[in-house]
C-alpha positions as CSV (number, residue, x, y, z in Angstrom):
1,X,85.5,80.2,122.0
2,X,82.4,79.2,120.0
3,X,81.7,80.2,116.5
4,X,79.0,82.9,115.8
5,X,77.5,83.5,112.4
6,X,76.8,87.2,112.0
7,X,74.6,89.0,109.4
8,X,76.1,92.4,109.8
9,X,79.7,93.5,109.3
10,X,79.0,96.6,111.3
11,X,78.0,94.4,114.3
12,X,80.8,91.8,113.8
13,X,83.5,94.6,113.9
14,X,81.8,96.9,116.5
15,X,84.0,95.8,119.5
16,X,87.3,96.4,117.7
17,X,88.6,99.2,120.0
18,X,90.8,102.2,119.2
19,X,94.4,101.1,119.5
20,X,93.8,97.5,118.6
21,X,96.3,95.3,116.7
22,X,94.9,93.7,113.5
23,X,96.4,91.0,111.3
24,X,94.8,91.2,107.9
25,X,94.9,88.6,105.1
26,X,95.4,89.3,101.4
27,X,98.2,90.0,99.0
28,X,98.1,93.1,96.9
29,X,94.3,93.3,96.4
30,X,93.8,89.5,96.1
31,X,91.8,87.9,98.8
32,X,91.5,91.0,101.0
33,X,88.6,91.2,103.5
34,X,86.9,94.0,101.6
35,X,83.7,94.1,103.7
36,X,85.3,94.0,107.1
37,X,87.7,96.8,106.1
38,X,84.7,98.9,104.9
39,X,82.9,98.3,108.2
40,X,86.0,99.5,110.1
41,X,86.1,102.6,107.9
42,X,82.5,103.3,108.8
43,X,83.1,102.8,112.6
44,X,86.0,105.3,112.4
45,X,88.1,103.1,114.7
46,X,91.5,104.8,115.2
47,X,95.1,104.3,116.3
48,X,95.2,100.9,114.8
49,X,98.3,98.8,114.4
50,X,97.8,96.8,111.2
51,X,99.9,93.7,110.2
52,X,99.5,92.9,106.5
53,X,101.6,92.2,103.5
54,X,100.8,95.6,102.1
55,X,98.4,98.5,102.6
56,X,96.1,98.3,99.5
57,X,95.9,101.3,97.2
58,X,94.8,104.9,97.8
59,X,91.1,104.2,97.5
60,X,90.7,100.5,98.1
61,X,91.5,97.9,100.7
62,X,93.5,99.0,103.7
63,X,94.2,102.3,101.9
64,X,90.8,103.6,102.8
65,X,91.7,103.3,106.5
66,X,94.9,105.2,105.8
67,X,93.0,107.9,103.9
68,X,90.8,108.3,107.0
69,X,93.9,108.4,109.3
70,X,92.8,105.4,111.3
71,X,96.1,103.5,111.1
72,X,98.8,104.5,113.6
73,X,101.4,101.8,112.7
74,X,101.8,99.5,109.7
75,X,103.8,96.3,109.8
76,X,104.2,95.3,106.1
77,X,106.5,94.0,103.4
78,X,105.5,96.1,100.5
79,X,104.1,99.6,100.3
80,X,104.8,100.8,96.8
81,X,101.3,101.3,95.4
82,X,100.0,103.7,97.9
83,X,100.8,107.5,97.7
84,X,98.9,108.3,100.9
85,X,101.1,105.7,102.7
86,X,104.2,107.5,101.5
87,X,102.8,111.0,102.4
88,X,101.8,110.0,105.9
89,X,105.1,108.2,106.5
90,X,107.3,111.1,105.3
91,X,105.2,113.6,107.4
92,X,105.6,111.5,110.6
93,X,101.9,110.7,110.9
94,X,102.4,106.9,110.2
95,X,104.9,104.6,111.9
96,X,106.1,101.9,109.6
97,X,107.9,98.6,110.3
98,X,109.1,97.0,107.1
99,X,109.6,93.2,107.4
100,X,110.9,90.9,104.7
101,X,108.0,89.0,103.2
102,X,109.1,85.5,104.2
103,X,109.9,86.8,107.7
104,X,106.5,88.4,108.0
105,X,104.8,85.2,106.9
106,X,106.8,83.2,109.5
107,X,106.2,85.7,112.3
108,X,102.4,85.4,111.7
109,X,102.6,81.6,111.4
110,X,104.7,81.4,114.6
111,X,102.3,83.6,116.5
112,X,99.4,81.4,115.5
113,X,101.3,78.3,116.5
114,X,102.2,79.7,119.9
115,X,105.9,80.1,119.1
116,X,107.2,83.3,120.7
117,X,110.3,83.7,118.4
118,X,112.5,82.1,115.8
119,X,115.9,82.7,114.2
120,X,116.4,83.6,110.5
121,X,119.3,84.6,108.4
122,X,117.2,87.1,106.4
123,X,118.1,90.7,107.2
124,X,121.5,90.0,108.8
125,X,123.9,92.9,108.0
126,X,121.0,95.2,106.9
127,X,118.9,97.9,108.7
128,X,116.4,95.1,109.5
129,X,118.9,93.8,112.0
130,X,119.2,97.0,114.1
131,X,118.3,96.4,117.7
132,X,117.7,92.7,117.3
133,X,119.3,89.9,119.1
134,X,121.6,87.7,117.0
135,X,122.9,84.1,117.5
136,X,125.4,82.0,115.6
137,X,124.5,78.5,114.4
138,X,127.1,76.4,112.6
139,X,129.2,79.6,112.0
140,X,126.3,81.6,110.5
141,X,124.6,84.6,112.1
142,X,120.9,84.6,112.6
143,X,118.4,87.2,113.8
144,X,115.8,86.6,116.5
145,X,112.3,87.6,115.2
146,X,109.2,87.5,117.3
147,X,106.0,85.8,116.5
148,X,102.9,88.1,115.9
149,X,99.6,87.7,117.8
150,X,96.9,90.2,117.1
151,X,93.8,91.3,119.0
152,X,91.7,90.6,115.8
153,X,92.3,88.9,112.5
154,X,90.4,89.9,109.4
155,X,90.2,87.2,106.8
156,X,88.6,86.5,103.4
157,X,87.8,82.9,102.3
158,X,85.8,81.5,99.5
159,X,83.6,79.0,101.3
160,X,82.9,77.9,104.8
161,X,80.6,75.3,106.4
162,X,78.5,76.1,109.5
163,X,81.4,74.9,111.8
164,X,83.7,77.5,110.3
165,X,85.9,75.1,108.2
166,X,87.3,77.2,105.4
167,X,88.2,76.8,101.7
168,X,90.3,79.5,100.0
169,X,90.2,80.0,96.2
170,X,93.5,79.9,94.3
171,X,95.9,82.8,94.9
172,X,93.4,84.4,97.3
173,X,94.7,81.8,99.8
174,X,97.9,83.8,100.2
175,X,98.3,85.2,103.8
176,X,94.8,84.4,104.8
177,X,95.2,81.0,106.5
178,X,98.1,82.0,108.7
179,X,96.4,85.4,109.5
180,X,93.4,83.4,110.7
181,X,95.5,81.5,113.2
182,X,97.2,84.6,114.7
183,X,94.1,86.6,115.9
184,X,92.7,86.2,119.4
185,X,89.4,86.8,117.7
186,X,89.2,85.9,114.0
187,X,86.5,87.4,111.7
188,X,86.1,85.6,108.4
189,X,84.0,86.8,105.5
190,X,83.1,84.3,102.8
191,X,81.1,84.1,99.6
192,X,79.1,81.0,100.6
193,X,78.3,79.1,103.7
194,X,77.3,75.4,103.3
195,X,76.1,72.7,105.6
196,X,78.4,70.5,107.6
197,X,79.4,67.5,105.5
198,X,79.2,69.3,102.2
199,X,82.9,70.0,102.0
200,X,85.2,67.1,101.4
201,X,87.7,66.9,104.4
202,X,90.6,67.0,101.9
203,X,89.2,70.2,100.4
204,X,89.4,72.1,103.7
205,X,92.4,74.5,104.0
206,X,91.8,75.7,107.6
207,X,89.8,74.0,110.3
208,X,87.0,76.0,112.0
209,X,88.7,75.9,115.4
210,X,90.5,79.1,114.4
211,X,87.3,81.0,113.4
212,X,85.2,82.9,116.0
213,X,83.0,85.1,113.7
214,X,81.7,84.2,110.2
215,X,79.8,86.3,107.7
216,X,78.6,85.7,104.1
217,X,78.7,88.6,101.7
218,X,77.9,89.3,98.0
219,X,79.0,91.8,95.3
220,X,82.7,91.6,96.0
221,X,84.6,94.1,93.8
222,X,87.8,91.9,93.7
223,X,89.7,94.7,92.1
224,X,92.9,94.0,90.2
225,X,95.8,96.1,91.4
226,X,97.7,96.0,88.1
227,X,96.1,94.4,85.1
228,X,98.7,93.2,82.7
229,X,97.9,91.4,79.5
230,X,100.0,90.2,76.6
231,X,99.9,92.4,73.5
232,X,98.3,91.1,70.4
233,X,100.7,89.8,67.8
C-alpha cells in the first residue's frame, strides 16, 4: 500500500467505520496522537474497540472519545486516571480487557510481526489466565496470548521524511513504533516532514513501509498527566 500525505485530519480519518478496532500509541499523555483522536471525536465514530496502554484523562486524549460514548471496548493496562472510564465500566456501558503492560506490548508487537500467538508466564494463577490455553515448558506453566492486529493504527511521531520513515522523540517513542506495525492502515501525525535524505539512516526508528497516511500538525498541547517537581530546599 502506498503512502499518502494528507492535509486534513478529518479526511485522513473519515473512512474509519463504526465498530472498527484501533491500536493507539502513547503512554499516559506522552506521545498520543492528539489530532487524530480529535478528528475521530468530531466524526462521532461509534462502537470502537481501542487497544492502548491507557485511556487518557477525562477531558484529553482517548478520554474525549469515552466522554462522547464512542468506545465500546477498551483493551488496556492502566485506567486509573479516568473517572468516566470507571463510571462507564461499573454501569456496564464499557467492556474492559485488562492486560499486563508487558503482555500488551508483546501482543501488539507480535501482531505487527505476523505472529498469531505466544506463551508467557505473566498472569498464570491470576484472573488474567481465565479461559486461556496453558502449556508447560521445562516444568513451568505459561499462558497462550494472541497477537493483536487492528483495522487502523493512530500514531504520533516527531519527524518523518516524505517516504514515511519516522523519528520519535525521547519517551514519546513508547508504544508508538509497535502500534504503527499492528494496523492494517496506519495513520501517523508528525510535527515536521523533511525531504528524503535529510534523516540519517541510523536516526530512523521505524521504516516508512509501515505508514500509509501521514500528516503534519502544529500547536500540540502535549499535556502533562501529573506534573511532579522537587520541593525547594
